[in-house]
C-alpha positions in Angstrom: 0.0 0.0 0.0 1.4 3.4 -0.9 2.1 6.1 1.7 -0.5 8.2 -0.1 -3.3 5.6 0.0 -2.5 5.2 3.7 -2.8 8.8 4.3 -6.1 8.9 2.5 -7.5 6.1 4.7 -6.3 7.9 7.8 -8.7 10.8 7.1 -11.7 8.4 7.0 -14.1 7.6 9.7 -16.0 4.2 9.1 -18.6 2.2 10.5 -19.4 -1.6 10.4 -22.0 -4.2 11.4 -21.7 -6.6 14.2 -22.2 -6.2 18.0 -19.6 -8.9 19.2 -15.9 -9.3 18.6 -16.6 -12.5 16.6 -18.9 -10.7 14.3 -16.9 -7.5 13.6 -14.7 -7.3 10.7 -11.6 -6.6 12.8 -9.0 -7.8 10.4 -10.5 -5.7 7.5 -10.6 -2.7 9.9 -6.9 -3.4 11.0 -5.8 -3.7 7.4 -7.6 -0.5 6.4 -6.2 1.6 9.3 -9.0 4.2 9.4 -8.4 7.5 11.3 -11.5 6.9 13.0 -14.3 4.4 13.8 -18.0 5.3 14.5 -20.2 3.0 16.4 -24.1 2.7 16.5 -26.7 0.8 18.1 -26.2 -1.9 15.6 -22.7 -2.4 17.3 -24.2 -2.6 20.8 -24.8 -6.1 22.4 -24.7 -7.0 26.2 -22.5 -4.8 28.4 -19.7 -7.2 28.3 -19.9 -7.8 24.6 -19.9 -4.0 24.0 -16.7 -3.4 26.1 -14.9 -6.3 24.5 -15.7 -4.9 21.1 -14.6 -1.2 21.9 -11.4 -2.6 23.4 -10.8 -4.7 20.2 -11.2 -1.2 18.3 -8.9 0.6 20.5 -6.1 -2.1 19.5 -6.7 -1.9 15.8 -3.3 0.2 15.5 -0.6 1.2 17.9 -2.2 4.7 18.0 -5.7 4.0 18.6 -8.1 5.3 15.9 -10.7 7.9 17.2 -13.7 6.1 18.4 -16.8 8.1 17.8 -20.5 7.8 18.8 -23.8 9.9 18.4 -24.6 10.4 22.2 -26.4 13.4 22.5 -29.1 12.4 25.1 -32.9 11.9 24.5 -33.7 10.1 21.3 -30.2 10.2 19.9 -28.2 7.8 22.3 -26.5 4.8 20.7 -25.6 3.3 24.1 -28.1 2.2 26.6 -28.3 3.2 30.4 -26.3 0.0 31.3 -23.3 1.4 29.6 -23.7 5.3 29.6 -25.9 7.3 31.8 -29.2 8.2 30.3 -29.7 12.1 29.6 -32.7 14.0 28.9 -33.1 15.5 25.4 -31.3 18.8 25.1 -34.6 20.9 24.8 -35.4 19.3 28.3 -32.1 20.4 29.6 -32.8 23.9 28.4 -36.3 23.9 29.9 -34.7 23.0 33.2 -32.9 26.2 32.8 -29.4 25.5 34.4 -26.3 25.7 32.1 -24.3 24.4 35.1 -26.4 21.3 35.3 -26.1 20.9 31.6 -22.1 20.9 32.0 -22.4 18.3 34.6 -24.7 16.0 32.3 -21.8 16.5 29.6 -19.2 15.3 32.2 -21.2 12.4 33.3 -21.8 11.3 29.8 -18.2 12.0 29.0 -16.9 10.0 32.1 -19.0 6.9 31.1 -17.9 7.1 27.3 -14.3 7.5 28.2 -14.6 4.3 30.5 -15.6 2.4 27.4 -12.7 4.0 25.2 -14.9 6.3 23.3 -12.9 9.4 22.4 -15.4 11.4 20.3 -19.0 12.4 20.9 -20.7 13.8 17.9 -22.5 16.3 20.2 -24.2 18.7 21.1 -26.4 20.1 18.6 -25.9 23.9 18.1 -29.0 24.0 15.9 -31.8 26.2 16.8 -35.5 25.0 17.1 -37.2 27.4 14.8 -40.3 25.7 13.6 -42.7 22.6 14.1 -42.0 21.1 10.6 -38.4 20.2 11.4 -38.6 16.9 12.5 -34.8 15.7 12.3 -33.7 18.4 14.8 -36.7 18.9 17.0 -36.0 18.3 20.7 -32.1 17.7 19.8 -32.1 21.5 20.0 -31.6 23.4 23.2 -34.3 26.0 22.0 -35.0 29.1 19.9 -33.0 31.7 21.3 -29.5 32.0 20.0 -27.9 33.4 23.0 -29.5 30.9 25.4 -28.7 28.1 23.2 -25.1 29.0 23.0 -24.9 28.9 27.0 -26.1 25.2 27.0 -23.9 24.2 23.7 -20.9 25.6 25.5 -21.7 24.0 28.8 -22.2 20.4 27.6 -19.2 20.6 25.2 -17.0 21.7 28.1 -18.5 18.9 30.3 -17.5 16.4 27.5 -14.0 17.6 27.2 -13.4 17.9 30.7 -13.8 14.0 30.8 -11.3 13.6 28.1 -13.9 13.2 25.2 -13.7 15.4 22.0 -17.1 17.1 21.6 -18.4 18.3 18.1 -20.7 21.3 17.4 -23.2 20.3 14.8 -24.5 21.1 12.1 -23.0 24.6 11.0 -24.3 26.9 9.7 -27.4 25.6 11.4 -29.9 22.8 10.7 -32.8 24.4 12.3 -34.4 26.3 9.4 -35.0 23.2 7.3 -38.0 20.9 6.6 -36.2 18.1 4.9 -34.5 15.3 6.9 -30.9 15.2 5.4 -31.1 11.5 6.1 -33.6 11.3 3.3 -33.0 14.3 1.0 -31.1 17.7 0.6 -32.6 20.4 2.7 -32.1 24.2 1.9 -31.9 26.7 4.6 -34.7 29.1 4.2 -33.1 32.1 5.8 -30.7 34.7 3.9 -27.1 35.3 4.9 -28.0 38.1 7.3 -30.5 36.3 9.1 -28.2 33.2 9.5 -25.4 35.6 10.8 -27.7 37.1 13.4 -29.4 34.1 14.4 -28.3 30.5 13.3 -24.7 31.1 13.6 -24.5 32.7 17.0 -24.3 29.5 19.1 -21.4 28.2 16.8 -19.6 31.4 16.9 -19.9 31.8 20.6 -18.9 28.1 21.3 -16.0 28.5 18.7 -14.9 31.7 20.6 -15.0 29.9 23.9 -12.8 27.1 22.7 -15.5 24.5 23.9 -15.2 21.9 21.4 -12.5 20.1 19.4 -14.9 19.3 16.2 -17.1 21.1 14.1 -19.6 19.2 11.9 -21.1 20.9 8.8 -24.7 20.4 7.6 -25.7 18.4 4.7 -27.8 21.4 3.6 -27.7 24.1 0.7 -27.1 27.4 2.5 -27.1 31.1 1.3 -23.3 31.2 1.6 -23.2 28.6 -1.3 -26.3 28.0 -3.2 -24.7 25.5 -5.5 -23.7 22.7 -3.1 -24.2 21.3 0.4 -22.2 23.1 3.4 -20.2 19.6 3.6 -18.6 20.1 0.2 -18.5 23.8 0.0 -15.2 25.7 0.5 -17.2 28.8 0.9 -18.5 27.4 4.2 -15.7 25.3 5.2 -12.7 27.4 4.3 -14.2 31.0 4.2 -16.9 30.9 6.9 -15.7 28.3 9.4 -11.9 28.7 9.1 -11.8 32.3 8.0 -14.6 34.2 9.5 -15.3 32.2 12.6 -11.8 31.2 13.1 -12.3 27.6 13.9 -8.9 25.9 14.2 -10.0 22.3 15.3 -11.1 19.2 13.3 -13.8 19.5 10.7 -15.6 16.2 10.5 -18.4 15.5 8.0 -21.6 13.9 8.9 -22.2 10.4 7.4 -21.6 10.7 3.5 -24.0 7.9 3.1 -27.1 10.1 4.1 -29.3 10.8 0.9 -28.4 14.4 1.1 -25.0 13.5 -0.4 -25.5 9.8 -1.6 -28.5 10.6 -3.8 -26.8 13.7 -5.2 -23.0 14.0 -5.8 -22.5 10.5 -4.4 -20.6 9.0 -1.4 -17.3 8.6 -3.0 -17.2 11.8 -4.8 -18.8 13.5 -2.0 -15.8 12.5 0.1 -13.3 13.8 -2.3 -15.2 17.1 -2.7 -15.5 17.5 1.2 -11.9 16.9 1.6 -11.0 19.5 -1.0 -13.5 21.9 0.4 -11.6 21.9 3.7 -13.2 18.9 5.8 -10.6 16.9 7.7 -12.5 13.7 8.7 -14.8 12.1 6.3 -17.4 9.7 7.6 -18.7 6.6 5.8 -20.4 4.8 8.3 -22.3 1.8 7.0 -20.1 0.2 4.0 -16.4 -0.3 4.3 -16.1 -1.1 0.7 -17.1 2.6 0.0 -14.6 3.8 2.3 -12.0 1.7 0.1 -13.4 3.5 -2.9 -13.3 7.0 -1.4 -9.5 6.2 -0.3 -8.6 5.5 -4.0 -10.6 8.2 -5.4 -8.7 10.7 -3.1 -5.4 9.3 -4.3 -6.6 9.4 -7.9 -7.7 13.1 -7.5 -4.3 14.1 -6.1 -2.5 12.2 -9.0 -4.7 14.2 -11.5 -3.9 17.3 -9.9 -7.5 18.1 -8.8 -6.7 17.8 -5.2 -3.5 19.5 -3.6 -1.6 16.8 -1.5 -1.1 19.5 1.0 -5.0 19.5 1.6 -4.8 15.7 2.4 -1.6 16.1 4.7 -3.1 19.0 6.5 -6.4 17.0 7.1 -4.3 14.0 8.1 -2.3 16.0 10.5 -5.5 17.3 12.2 -6.7 13.9 12.7 -3.4 12.5 14.1 -3.1 15.4 16.5 -6.7 14.7 17.9 -5.9 10.9 18.1 -2.7 11.9 20.1 -4.5 14.4 22.5 -7.5 12.0 23.4 -5.3 9.1 23.8 -3.4 11.2 26.6 -6.6 12.5 28.3 -7.2 11.1 31.7 -10.9 11.1 32.6 -12.2 12.2 35.9 -13.9 9.8 38.3 -16.3 12.3 39.8 -19.5 12.9 38.3 -23.2 13.0 39.8 -25.4 10.1 38.6 -28.4 11.7 39.9 -28.2 14.6 37.9 -30.1 13.4 34.7 -33.3 12.6 36.9 -33.0 15.9 38.7 -32.9 17.7 35.4 -36.0 15.7 34.0 -37.9 16.7 36.9 -37.1 20.4 36.5 -37.8 20.3 32.8 -41.3 19.5 33.1 -43.2 22.7 32.1 -46.8 23.4 33.0 -48.4 25.2 30.1 -51.9 25.4 31.5 -53.2 24.1 35.0 -51.2 22.2 37.3 -50.1 18.6 36.4 -50.8 16.7 39.6 -52.7 13.6 39.9 -55.6 13.4 42.3 -54.8 11.2 45.4 -56.5 8.1 46.0 -57.5 7.4 42.4 -56.2 5.0 39.8 -54.7 6.2 36.7 -55.2 5.4 33.0 -52.5 6.6 30.7 -53.5 6.8 27.0 -50.5 6.7 25.1 -50.1 7.5 21.4 -47.4 5.3 20.4 -45.0 4.5 17.5 -41.6 6.2 16.7 -42.1 9.4 14.6 -39.8 8.8 11.8 -36.5 10.6 11.4 -33.1 9.2 10.3 -31.2 10.4 13.5 -33.1 8.5 16.2 -31.9 5.4 17.9 -34.1 2.3 17.2 -35.5 0.9 20.4 -37.0 -2.6 21.0 -39.5 -1.5 23.6 -40.9 1.8 24.3 -40.7 3.3 27.7 -43.9 3.9 29.7 -45.1 6.9 31.8 -47.6 4.3 33.4 -44.6 2.2 34.2 -43.0 5.1 35.9 -46.3 5.8 37.9 -46.4 2.1 39.1 -42.8 2.3 40.5 -44.2 5.2 42.5 -46.9 2.9 43.9 -49.7 4.4 41.8 -52.3 1.9 40.5 -51.9 2.8 36.7 -52.9 1.0 33.5 -51.7 1.8 30.2 -53.8 2.0 26.8 -51.6 2.2 23.8 -53.0 3.8 20.6 -51.4 4.3 17.2 -49.8 7.5 16.4 -52.5 8.1 13.8 -55.5 6.1 14.9 -58.2 5.1 12.5 -61.8 5.9 13.1 -62.7 2.5 14.4 -60.0 2.6 17.0 -61.1 5.9 18.2 -64.6 4.9 18.4 -63.7 1.8 20.4 -61.5 3.9 22.8 -64.4 6.6 23.5 -67.0 3.8 23.9 -64.7 2.3 26.7 -64.0 5.5 28.5 -67.3 5.6 30.7 -66.7 2.0 31.8 -63.5 3.1 33.5 -65.3 5.1 36.3 -63.9 7.7 38.5 -60.0 8.0 37.9 -57.3 10.2 36.8 -56.8 10.3 33.0 -53.4 11.0 31.4 -53.0 11.5 27.7 -49.5 11.3 26.2 -48.9 12.7 22.8 -46.2 12.4 20.4 -45.9 14.7 17.4 -49.6 15.4 17.2 -48.9 18.6 15.3 -47.8 16.3 12.4 -50.5 13.5 12.9 -53.9 15.1 12.4 -56.0 12.1 13.3 -54.0 11.9 16.7 -54.9 15.5 17.4 -58.5 15.0 16.5 -58.5 12.0 18.7 -57.0 13.9 21.6 -59.6 16.6 21.4 -62.3 13.9 21.2 -61.1 12.3 24.5 -60.9 15.7 26.2 -64.5 16.3 25.3 -65.4 13.3 27.3 -62.8 13.6 29.9 -62.2 17.4 30.2 -59.9 16.9 33.3 -57.6 14.7 31.6 -53.9 15.9 31.9 -52.1 16.1 28.5 -48.6 15.5 28.5 -46.7 16.4 25.2 -43.7 13.9 25.3 -41.6 15.1 22.3 -41.4 18.7 21.0 -43.8 21.1 22.6 -45.6 22.1 19.4 -48.3 19.5 20.1 -49.8 21.9 22.8 -51.2 24.4 20.3 -53.4 21.5 19.1 -55.5 21.2 22.3 -57.0 24.6 23.2 -59.6 22.8 25.3 -57.2 21.1 27.5 -57.4 22.4 31.2 -54.1 20.9 32.3 -51.3 20.4 29.7 -47.5 20.1 30.2 -44.2 19.4 28.2 -41.6 17.0 29.1 -39.6 17.2 25.8 -38.8 13.4 25.3 -40.4 10.1 25.5 -37.4 8.2 26.9 -37.4 6.5 30.4 -35.6 9.4 32.2 -38.2 12.0 30.8 -41.1 9.7 32.1 -39.5 9.2 35.4 -39.2 13.1 35.9 -42.8 13.5 34.7 -44.0 10.7 37.1 -42.4 12.6 40.0 -44.3 15.6 39.1 -47.6 14.2 38.6 -47.4 12.3 42.0 -46.5 15.4 43.8 -42.8 14.6 44.7 -41.7 17.6 42.6 -43.2 20.7 41.0 -43.5 21.6 37.3 -40.7 24.1 37.3 -39.7 24.1 33.6 -39.8 27.1 31.1 -40.6 26.8 27.5 -37.3 27.0 25.6 -39.1 27.7 22.1 -41.0 30.9 21.3 -43.3 32.3 18.7 -46.3 30.0 19.5 -49.6 31.0 20.8 -49.8 28.2 23.3 -52.1 29.9 25.8 
């Protein structure tokens, strides 16, 4: 293998299938010698299997590759709670209102990741939550106010890095003002340059100025800075804006180049060459190792044809090598508060109308609209957590009625006909993305017409609450993971108060 090919492979971040040492392509990975390896939920088996696999990845080369993961908290968490502390979604953390707690959450996650040998967390999202149509960002954002989002982004990144794990700011210049999921297509930012500079770029600029993160990730999106190509492959964005205007001196890593925003356009292999040429340092191809091989050879060919300066590859390889050395020397701290996530989840519960408190002495029926609202970023899960289960742990007599995200008329009729037979009890309605599922919103309003005292819990983004003007009691918890339901159950049962504040504005919720 030529030195040039080895150099090209060293700027690639690759993924693979297999959750055990015996199933992972370790020989192929060792021969490839990538600069980084990224792991997903598909690489997570039992705790012991996962630790063994990550140990094997660290031993792929004398200087371990960067080992990366998307562990944001909320619905984007590749490791389960048995390996890494479960964190509330970013929007819940912001609703709780304490950047100091956010930094402690980052430190806790970083400590657990570092113990596994993970050296890069592709988090936090510095994107803004600007409208309800953006499903791929949603509650992964800390909110809609740029200055406030910047505080939490800086805090979480500092927490990670204090534990010896490199943090990544994503997705510059901001993915919040889009409606297309870049896993499925190529989005276009709707704001102009002036608006982006005054709003979307603020969290990135402030975090870069604070030196909070080692890595920056561009968006797979068309921006007004370069209307011809995505930020990922744009020199105007990566060189002129990120390096020049924002002064970022760290590592620029791409999002996965197999996402359709790139793969269905320029293509993964050509996209890798274009991103490197534009100024990216670490090129992520997270599913197919054969595509990574093609990309490495394409980089070499581009240099040999004179289309890509060798110096650009050498500069990228040097940045990757420097980060590998830095994280290899990091000594993670041992102190972190394991109780912080639940405390934050409790404080995040936001009462929009009424007081979300169950009446004592009465059983509870939780009507939960279930199914995973589709987006390409979420971590698949085998079994949905339940607010009813969290209430039972707190010794409430609680039953769960599961309803489809978009129920049909027959299902709704059966549900409504059954309600009178349940007698005098507490009713709690858990909604998920009702603002995107009209039949769900209609079903909730029909239930409220019969049970007006039912407590409505918006379990994902807060946009649902505008759908239910008749609700007497309605609250947001910003996530439908176990930790958010645990916090909600503490509030409903009177163990805590709903002290959260809404982290998005511009909506007539009252």
